[in-house]
N, C-alpha and C positions, 0 to 999 in steps of 0.2 A: 372469570371468563374461561370458556373452553373453546379451543381452536380445533376444528374437525377437518381433516384432510390429509396432509402429508408432512413429513419431516425430511429435510435435506441437510445432512451434516457429514462428519468424518466417516460415519458408517454407511453412507450412501443415501438413496432416496427410498422411502417406504411410507405406506399408508399408516396413519396414526392419529391419535388425538393428544392434545397437550393442554393441561389445566394450569392456568396462571392465577396467582394471588399476589396483589400489589406489584405486578410487573415481573414476578419471579415464577419460574417453573416449579410446580409442586407435585406434578404427576404426569407421566407419559404412559400411554397404553395403546392397545389395539382397538381400532374402530369398532363400535358396537358393544364394547365391554365396560364402558364407564358408568352406565346407569344414570339416574337423574338425581341431582342433589340441589334441592331448592330451586331458585329461579335464576340460576347462573346464565349469563349471556353466552350464546353460542354463535360462532362465526365459522365460515368456511375459509380455508386458506392453507398456506405453507409456512412452516416454522423453520427458520434457519439460524445458525450462529450469527452474531453481529459481524459485519465485514471489517476488514482491515485494508487501509490504503497503504500499500507497501513502498511507495516512493513519491515524495512530494518535494517541491521547492516553494514553500509557502511565502517566502519573502518576495517572490516575483509578483505576487498579487497586487503589489503597490502600483503596477503599471499594466493594465489589461488592454492590449491592442494587437492589431494584426502585425505579425513579424515582418521586418523588411526582407526583401529577397536577398539571397546569398547563402554562403556556406553556414552550416550549423555551428562550426567553430567560431565564426565571426559574431555569432549571437550569444553563445553561452560559455566560451572559453575564458577563464580568468587570466589576468585581471582586467583586460581591456575590452572584453566582449560587450555586445550591445546591452545585455541585461545588467552587467556590472556598472556600466555608465549610468543606467537608470537608477540603480540602487544608490549610487553615490549622490545623485541629485535629489533623492527623496529625503524628507525629514524623518526623524525618529518617530514622531507621532503618526505620520502617514503610514509608515511601515507597520507599526503596531496595529493600527486600525484595519489595514488591509489583511493582515494575517489573522486577526480575530474574526473578521468577516468570513474568511475562507474556512477557518476552523468550525465556525458555527454552521456553515453550509454543510460540512461533512457530518456534523451532529444531526442536522435535519434529515440527512440521508441514512441515518442509522449507523454510521461508521463509529466503531468503538475504539479504534487505535490507528495511528499513522506513524510512518517513519519519514522524518524530514531531514533533508540535506540542507543545513543552514550555513550559508556563507557569512562573510564579514567578521570572522574571528570570534573572540570572546564576546564582543558587543552583540554580534548576531545572535548568539545563543541567548543572551540576556533579553534581547528584544522578543524572541520567540517565547521565552518563559513568561514574559509580561503579557503577551497577547493571549497565551493559553490559560492565564489565571482565571479560575472559576468555570472554565469550559469543560463539560463532562466527557473527556476523551483522553485516552492514554496516548501520550506523545513521546516518541523517541527522537531526541534532537541529536543528530550527528553533525558536530561542528567541523570547522575547517580552519586551521591556523593560517595566518596571513603571510608571515615572514618566510622568504626563501633566500638563502638556505634557512632551514628551520631554526627557530629560537627555542631552545629547550624549555625555557621558562614559560613562553607563550604556549607551547604545546601542552605542558603540564596543566596550565590554567584551562585550556579548551577541553581537555580530557576530563578534568575535574568538574567543570560546569555542565558538560553535556553527557550524553549516553554513549559517546564514542566519537569516531571521526569518519566523515564521508568525503573522500577525495574526488577530484575531477576525473582523472583517468591515468593509466600507466604512462601514456604518451606525454602527459603534462607534468609528470613528477619523476624525479630520479629514483633509482632503486634504493639509494641510501635514504631518501625521504620516506618512501613507502615502508621500508623496514623499520625506521625509527618510529613512525606513526603506529604501525602494527604492534611493535614491542611495547610502546606506551599504553596502548589500549589493552593488550593482554595483561600487563601488570596491574591495571586498574579493574580488570574484570569487565571491560566494556567492548563495544563492537567496532570493528574496522571494516569499512565498505568502500567501494569505488565503482565508477562507471567504466565500462569496457566495450570495445568494438561497437561504438555507437555510430560514428560517421564513416570510419574505415576499419577494415579488419586489423586486429592486433593479435600477436602471437600469444597464446595462452601462457607460455612460459614467462611472459612479462607480468601479466596481471594476476597470475597465481603465485608470484614470488614477491612478497610472502603471501601465504594463503589468506584470502579475505574471508570475512564472515558472510558477506553478501556482495553480489555483482549486479550491476544495473545495465540493462539494455541488451547487449550481445546481438544487436540488430544486423551486424555484418559478420557474425561468427559462422563458420562452416559446421557441418555435422561432426567432423572430427574435433573441432574446437569444443563443441558442446559436450562431446563424449569425455574430453579431458576435464571439463568443469564438473561433470557428473562424477567422474572417478575421484576427483579431489574433494567430493562431498560439499560443494559450495552451492547454496541456493541462488536463484536468479530472479530479479524483478524485471518484468517487461512493461513497457509503456506504449502500446500500439498507436494511440491517437497522436502522441508527441512524435513518434517515429514517422508516422504517415504524413505529418505536416511537412517533413523534409524528404519525402519520397522513399522511405524505406520501411521495412517491417521485420520483426524477429521471426525466426522459423519455428513457430509454435508447434507445427506438426512434428518436426524432428525432436523438439524438447519433450513432447508427449511420448513419442516412440522410444526415446532413450530413458524415460523415467526420471527426468530431471525435476527436482523440486522447484516449482515456479510460483512467484507471487505476482500480483498485478498492482500497478501504480499509475497515478495520473500526471506525474512529472511537473513541468513548469506551470505555475498558476497564472502567469501572464498570458499564456496561449490557450489554456483550456480550463473550464470550471473543474474543481476537484471532485467530480462525480464518479465514484467507483462503479456505479451501475451503468452509466454511459460507457465507461471504459470496457466493462464486461461485455455489453452488447456489441460494441464496435469490434472488439477482439474476435468475437465469434463470427460476425459477418465478414470481417476482413479475410479470415482464413478461407471462407467460401469464395470470395472474390479472386483470391490467388490460386484457387483450385488445390489448396493444401489444407483441407478441413481438419479441425480437431473436434473432439467430443465436447459436448456441453459440460459433462462431468469434470473434465480436466480443468476447464476454465472456472467452474464454480469452486473447485478446491483451491484455486489460486487466490480467491478472495475470502473464502470461508474457513479453510482448513490449514493450508500450508503456512500462512502468516502466523497463526497462533502457535504452531509448532516452532517456528523460528523465534518467536517471542518467549518461548519456554512456558506457554500456557495451553498445552494440548487439550485440557479439559474444557476450555472455552469453545472448542470446535465440535462438541457433542451436546446435543439437546437432551438435558437430563436434569432432575432436581439437584440443586446444589452447584450447578455450573457457575464458575466464577464471574462470567460476564453474561447478563441477560440476553436472550436471543431476540430476533425480530419476527414479527408476523407479517407475511406478505399476502395481501388480499387477492390471491390469484387462484384460478381453478387448479385443483390438486392433481389433475391428469397430467402425466409426463412432467413431474415437478422440476426436474433438472433443466429442461428446455425452457419452461416457464420462467424460472428464476433468472436464467442467463439472458433472456431476450425481452422480458416484459416487466421487470421489477420497477422501473422508474416511476410509474404512475400508480402503483398499487401497494404502497408501503405503509405499514403501521409500525411506529417505533415502540417496541416493547408493549404492544397492545394499545398504543395511542395513535392518534392521527399524526401525519407528518408535521414536524415542528415541536412536538412534545419531547421534553428531555428528561423529566424525572430527576432522580438523584444522580450523584456522580457514579460512573461506571467503575 
């Protein structure tokens, strides 16, 4: 199959053709130069790297419902928040089934990797691993130890079983806990991440001590706070739909202006479907609503480029033969491809040259 139209990847948007064989890129070139080879199928469209969902709570999918009114802390703060009560009431089988359904939904949308904050300690990681078995998606499971004060044995087990640790927030954890967790992750060569300035502004000196590998939200951060995060070289995941549900939004315009590395995530699966394309379109439109617009290119990079860099696979963000993760074909007009991808992808997706729902082999 030959896709004629455009490419949008880490090198930007450009007119091009891409030849696929068995779902893999075998040739990329300038339009009009590929010649005719047999009876290859030709389609018009845009080829992009497979997207990454930078922040999920897939365990929440066990209970999909409208959230009760109240403070966000009453809903999601451990250990007595609304969602933690729902998790405690659900059976192991119900959780696994719900997480597997959410993972499969992401695969249908072409998502190739996701970063999940998995609560419920060691058992929570095990449940997620069970749900993900056989699902063709790279999944980073950031666990969370239960005991406070920390139990060194439990922390070691969580770090060993997962891909790191994802904490609630600096406000919810002592500096001693944060430092112990970060140290354990560093020793194991794994990731330390936490939420920050989600419901209220927090001082960057708290959530940057110790320096995390990833921060989530910063919906209440000031421009000076964001500059401090940039100077500390810490990437940020934003979740605009989740924040909007509770009446707040991250300052994406300031993040773009400051050159902050930004990823996009869908957050709590109980409140929103884990659709990275819906998240992308909402993020773009929301900045217009606030009269603080960002470029479509900045948001496209938050889904297609920056996550792969954070995952240590920058080659996955460039459409080329031999790329480690097969790209997607979007059946969209190739005119102004960046805007098309950001605002119109949901209904025009082909997963690696297949119709939505095709999965092929493991990514």
